[in-house]
C-alpha positions as CSV (number, residue, x, y, z in Angstrom):
1,M,0.0,0.0,0.0
2,A,1.5,3.3,-1.1
3,G,3.0,5.4,1.6
4,V,2.8,2.8,4.4
5,P,6.1,1.8,5.9
6,A,7.3,-1.8,4.9
7,L,6.9,-3.2,8.4
8,L,3.3,-1.9,8.6
9,Q,2.2,-3.4,5.3
10,P,0.7,-6.5,6.9
11,V,-1.4,-4.2,9.2
12,A,-2.6,-2.2,6.2
13,H,-3.5,-5.2,4.2
14,A,-5.3,-6.9,7.1
15,L,-7.5,-3.8,7.4
16,V,-8.1,-3.8,3.6
17,D,-9.3,-7.4,3.9
18,A,-11.5,-6.4,6.8
19,V,-13.2,-3.6,4.8
20,E,-13.8,-5.8,1.9
21,D,-15.5,-8.4,4.0
22,V,-17.6,-5.9,5.9
23,Q,-18.6,-4.1,2.6
24,K,-19.6,-7.5,1.1
25,V,-21.7,-8.9,4.0
26,V,-23.1,-6.0,6.1
27,P,-24.9,-3.6,3.7
28,P,-27.5,-6.2,2.4
29,L,-28.5,-7.1,6.0
30,S,-31.9,-5.9,7.4
31,A,-32.3,-4.0,10.7
32,Q,-33.5,-7.3,12.2
33,E,-30.5,-9.2,11.0
34,I,-27.9,-6.7,12.3
35,A,-29.7,-6.8,15.7
36,A,-30.2,-10.6,15.9
37,R,-28.5,-12.5,18.7
38,P,-28.4,-16.2,17.5
39,G,-27.5,-18.5,20.3
40,G,-27.2,-15.4,22.6
41,S,-24.3,-14.0,20.7
42,A,-23.5,-10.3,20.4
43,P,-25.3,-8.8,17.4
44,I,-23.5,-7.9,14.1
45,A,-24.1,-4.2,15.0
46,Y,-22.1,-4.7,18.2
47,H,-19.2,-6.3,16.4
48,V,-19.0,-3.6,13.7
49,T,-19.3,-0.8,16.3
50,H,-16.8,-2.4,18.6
51,A,-14.3,-3.0,15.8
52,I,-14.5,0.7,14.9
53,G,-14.1,1.8,18.5
54,S,-11.3,-0.5,19.4
55,L,-9.4,0.3,16.2
56,D,-9.6,4.0,17.2
57,R,-8.6,3.3,20.8
58,L,-5.6,1.1,19.9
59,F,-4.4,3.5,17.3
60,T,-4.7,6.4,19.9
61,Y,-2.4,4.4,22.2
62,A,0.0,3.7,19.3
63,R,0.3,7.5,18.9
64,G,1.4,7.7,22.5
65,E,-1.9,9.4,23.5
66,T,-4.4,8.7,26.2
67,L,-8.1,8.2,25.5
68,S,-10.3,11.2,25.4
69,D,-13.5,11.5,27.4
70,T,-15.4,10.9,24.1
71,Q,-13.5,7.7,23.4
72,L,-14.2,6.5,27.0
73,A,-17.9,7.3,26.5
74,T,-17.9,5.4,23.2
75,L,-16.4,2.4,25.0
76,T,-19.2,2.5,27.6
77,A,-21.9,3.0,24.9
78,E,-20.6,-0.1,23.1
79,K,-21.7,-2.2,26.0
80,T,-25.3,-1.0,25.9
81,L,-25.6,-0.6,22.2
82,D,-29.1,-0.3,20.7
83,P,-28.8,-2.0,17.3
84,S,-32.0,-0.3,16.1
85,Q,-30.0,3.0,16.0
86,F,-28.1,1.9,13.0
87,S,-28.7,0.8,9.4
88,A,-26.5,-1.9,7.9
89,Q,-25.3,0.6,5.3
90,Q,-24.4,3.2,7.9
91,L,-22.4,0.6,9.9
92,A,-20.5,-0.4,6.8
93,A,-19.7,3.2,5.8
94,N,-18.6,4.0,9.4
95,F,-16.3,1.0,9.4
96,A,-14.8,2.0,6.0
97,A,-14.2,5.5,7.3
98,A,-12.5,4.1,10.5
99,V,-10.2,2.0,8.4
100,E,-9.3,4.9,6.2
101,R,-8.4,6.9,9.3
102,A,-6.2,4.0,10.4
103,H,-4.5,3.8,7.0
104,A,-3.8,7.6,7.2
105,Q,-2.1,7.0,10.6
106,L,-0.1,4.1,9.2
107,R,1.2,6.3,6.4
108,S,2.3,8.9,8.9
109,T,4.0,6.5,11.3
110,A,7.8,6.5,11.0
111,E,9.6,3.2,11.1
112,S,11.8,4.7,13.8
113,D,8.8,4.9,16.1
114,L,7.8,1.3,15.9
115,L,9.7,0.1,19.0
116,V,8.9,3.2,21.1
117,T,7.2,2.2,24.3
118,R,3.5,3.1,24.5
119,L,1.4,2.9,27.7
120,V,-2.0,1.3,27.5
121,G,-5.1,2.0,29.7
122,R,-5.5,3.2,33.2
123,A,-2.9,0.6,34.4
124,K,-0.4,2.1,31.9
125,L,0.6,-1.4,30.7
126,P,3.7,-1.2,28.5
127,S,3.6,-2.1,24.8
128,N,5.1,-0.5,21.7
129,T,3.9,1.2,18.6
130,I,4.1,-1.8,16.3
131,G,2.6,-4.2,18.9
132,L,-0.4,-2.0,19.2
133,L,-0.9,-1.6,15.5
134,V,-0.6,-5.3,14.9
135,H,-2.9,-6.0,17.8
136,A,-5.4,-3.6,16.3
137,A,-5.4,-5.4,13.0
138,E,-5.7,-8.8,14.6
139,H,-8.5,-7.6,16.9
140,T,-10.4,-6.1,14.0
141,A,-10.0,-9.3,12.0
142,R,-11.4,-11.4,14.8
143,H,-14.5,-9.2,15.0
144,V,-14.9,-9.2,11.2
145,G,-14.7,-13.0,11.3
146,Q,-17.6,-13.0,13.8
147,I,-19.5,-10.6,11.5
148,V,-19.1,-12.8,8.5
149,T,-20.1,-15.9,10.4
150,L,-23.1,-14.3,12.1
151,S,-24.3,-12.9,8.7
152,K,-24.4,-16.4,7.4
153,I,-26.3,-17.6,10.4
154,V,-28.9,-14.8,10.4
155,R,-29.5,-15.2,6.7
156,G,-29.9,-18.9,7.0
157,A,-27.0,-19.7,4.7
């Protein structure tokens, strides 16, 4: 991906794959399907929303910043999400926009910063820039896997 440092190419491409999957499976879903909880699972709307929020939070830590009050409120809101507040198309568009912001940050990340220590959360757990960026891509991919699987279940495929 143009402009992304070589060591961050796997992160960038994992996020491209995630967008492709979300754009393929989420927009055709109905409001009932994105809110469905088969087997008591979290709904698709939660997985998309949480993937967006966690990507933002992990990339914030990767910049060496702490979470804002807005980000903390978003995290709290994810736990009590009302899926009826979203359309499938809106969720997919929001996800694509979050990945585009992540790609912009990857382009602006210097390879010399990849091993810089970054502190995470209230406990200020130590990590580093590349560790957080890789974890963000991995975490996003896990939720997108849930989205793809749940979409098949709710559609009866």
